C-alpha positions in Angstrom: -86.9 9.0 43.8 -85.1 8.8 39.6 -86.4 7.7 35.9 -84.0 5.3 33.9 -84.5 4.7 30.4 -83.0 2.0 29.3 -82.3 1.1 25.5 -81.7 -2.9 25.2 -80.1 -5.1 22.5 -84.0 -6.1 19.8 -85.8 -8.5 22.0 -87.4 -11.6 20.3 -90.0 -12.7 22.4 -92.6 -11.8 25.2 -90.6 -14.5 27.6 -87.3 -12.1 27.1 -89.2 -8.6 28.2 -90.7 -11.1 31.3 -87.7 -12.1 32.0 -86.0 -8.4 32.5 -89.2 -7.2 34.3 -89.2 -9.9 37.0 -85.6 -9.1 37.8 -85.8 -4.9 38.1 -88.6 -6.3 39.8 -86.2 -8.0 42.4 -83.6 -5.5 42.9 -84.0 -3.3 46.5 -84.8 0.3 45.9 -86.3 -0.2 42.4 -90.5 0.6 42.5 -91.7 -2.4 40.8 -95.0 -0.2 40.4 -92.9 1.2 37.9 -91.1 -1.4 35.8 -92.3 -0.8 32.8 -90.5 -3.0 29.6 -91.4 -2.6 26.1 -91.2 -5.9 23.8 -91.4 -3.2 20.7 -89.1 -0.5 21.1 -87.0 -3.4 23.4 -86.8 -0.4 26.1 -87.0 -1.0 30.4 -89.0 2.5 31.9 -88.2 2.6 35.9 -87.7 4.2 38.8 -85.3 3.6 41.8 -83.8 5.3 44.6 -80.5 5.7 44.4 -79.5 5.5 48.1 -80.9 2.2 47.7 -79.7 0.4 44.0 -77.4 2.5 41.8 -78.2 2.2 38.0 -74.9 -0.4 38.1 -76.2 -2.5 39.4 -79.6 -2.0 37.4 -77.9 -2.2 34.4 -76.2 -5.6 35.7 -79.4 -7.1 36.7 -79.8 -6.8 32.7 -76.2 -8.2 31.2 -76.6 -10.9 33.9 -79.6 -12.4 32.0 -77.7 -12.1 28.7 -79.5 -9.1 27.2 -76.5 -6.2 25.8 -77.4 -2.6 27.5 -77.1 0.0 24.4 -78.3 3.2 26.4 -79.0 4.6 29.9 -80.7 7.7 30.3 -81.5 8.7 34.2 -83.3 12.1 35.6 
């Protein structure tokens, strides 16, 4: 498992946070219990299994909702 921290464009409302959180939890390979999207910091943190889902696929799920990914760190 790897930990991803994804900085996004400024989230404008709590429903934005919920949409992103739902999309990330729906991805196979993402540990649903670790998904945390912060409205205040516009960051998403999650653990994922890189053998099932790539960071590019995770970022694409966010972009598909219309939000810009600014920076991603993976540990």
